N, C-alpha and C positions, 0 to 999 in steps of 0.2 A: 531485447530479451536477454536475460541473464539466467543460465542454467547451472546446476550444480547443487551443492548444499548451501542454499541461500535463504531458506526460510527458517523461522524459529530462532533466529540469532540477532534480530534487530536490523536486518539488512535494509529494509525499506526506510527506516529512520536514517541510516547512513547515506542512502541514496539521496534522501531529502536534504540532509545537511550539506552534502557536497554540491548538489545542484543549486542550492540557495547561495552557497559560497561563490559559485560561478554566475549568479544572477540569471539562472535559467528559468524558463516557464515550462510547466508540464505537470505530470503526475506519475506515480509508480504504484503497482498493486501486486499482491500475490495471486498467482493463477493456480487453478486446480491441478495443473500438470507439474506443480512444485517449482515452477520458475517464478522469477520476478519480472514483470513486464513494465516498460516505461514508455511514455510518450513525452518527448521534450523538444524544446525549440531554442536554438542558439546558433552562432556561427560554427562552421565545421571544425575549425581549429579548437574552439572552446569545447566542443563535444568530445573531440579526441582527448584533450586534457582531462575532462570529466571522467571519461571511461578509464584512463590510466589511473587516476586517483581512486576510482571505484575498485579497481583490481588490487591496488596496494593497500588501501585502508580496509577493504573487504577481507583480505587475507589476515590483516592484523586483528580483525574482529572475530575471525574463526570461519569465515566463509570459504568454501572450496568452490571456486568458479571454474566450471568445465568449459563454458563457452559464452561469449557475448556476441549476439547477432545484432548488427546495426542495419536498419532499413529506412530509407528516406520515404516519407509520405508525399505522394505527388499532387496533393491538393491542400487547400487551406483548411486548417482546423483551429477552432477557438480553444485556447488553453487558459488556465487560471493565471493571474498575474504573478503569483508566487508558486513555486514548485510545491506539490502536495504529495503525501503518501495517502492513498485511498484506503479506507478501512471497511469497505463494503464486503470484504471477505472474512471478517472477524468471526462471524457465526460459524462458518465452515471450518475455520482454523480451530475454534474452541471444540467443536465436535470431533475433529480429527485428533486433537491433543488428548481429549478425554478418552477416545477409543484407544490411543496408544497407551495411556495410563492404565486403562482397564486390562489391556493385554499384559502389561508388566505385572499388575497385581495378580492376574491369573497364574503367571509363571512363578511368582513368589509363593502363592498359596499351594501350588502343586509341587513345589520343590523345596519345601522347608518343614521342619518339625516345630516351628515357632508359631503355629496357628493359634494356640491359646493366647499368646502374647499379642498377636495381631488383633484378635477379637477384642481385647481390652482397649485397643486404640480406636475401635469402632464407636466408642462412646462420644467421640468428637464429631460424629456425623451431623448431629443437629446444628452445630456451629458452622459446618460446611454448608448446610442448607441455607442458613441465615446469610452466609456470604454469597451464595448463588442468588438468593433473592435480591440482595443489594446490587449484585452485578447486573441482574435483569433490569432493575430500575435504572441503572446507569445506561444500559443499552437502549432502553425505551427513550430516555432523555437524548441520547446520541442520535437515535433514529429521527426524533422530532427535530433536532438541530440540523441534521443532514437534509431533511425534507425542506426546512426553511432555507438552507443554503442552496439547494437545488432550485427552489422557486426563485430565489434572488438571481441565480445564474441564468435561469430562463428569461427573466425580465431584462437582465443585463444584455443577453444575446440579442433580444428583440431590439433594444435600444441601439446596440452596436450595428445591427443590420440596417436600421434606419439611418444611422450616422454614415455608414459606408455608402448607402445609396445616395445620400446628399453629397458626399465627397466625389462620387463618380460623376454626378451631374456637374459639379464645379469643374472637375478635370475635363469633361467633355466640352464645356463652354470655353475653358482656357485653350484647349486644343484647336477649337474653331478659330481662335484669334490669330 
């Protein structure tokens, strides 16, 4: 888990790039507590290098990392072959960003005498609505693609489970010899 100012600056993309450079498996996502959480798999030495690079390149990108918490998972977990940044939180992010923008607009409206000039800019709202409609279509497409991917992963995990069971039987037979 990485805490600090690590959201809204492209930090997950940075995590993904560095993890892929180290050929790590896993994923990263924004959490509602404003942290970025990761699950990754690699040798301990590689993970240490990965975290060092994350701190250095994160600072270059504008991240303010307060703390990195590393915790080993004591059981097997199936991870994607390539490191991914998960986008399941994008809807929450957009809502939060829109709320922040609305708060800023309220401050501008209450603290300026330029309101007549701002209202002239409101003429562009229909274009913004068209843009939001386009964005909604893209999200719908993304959700469909994500559902397909999830189904593929489910099928893949079932196949992997069967494969692992066959390997266990082979190992048991070899151990008997």
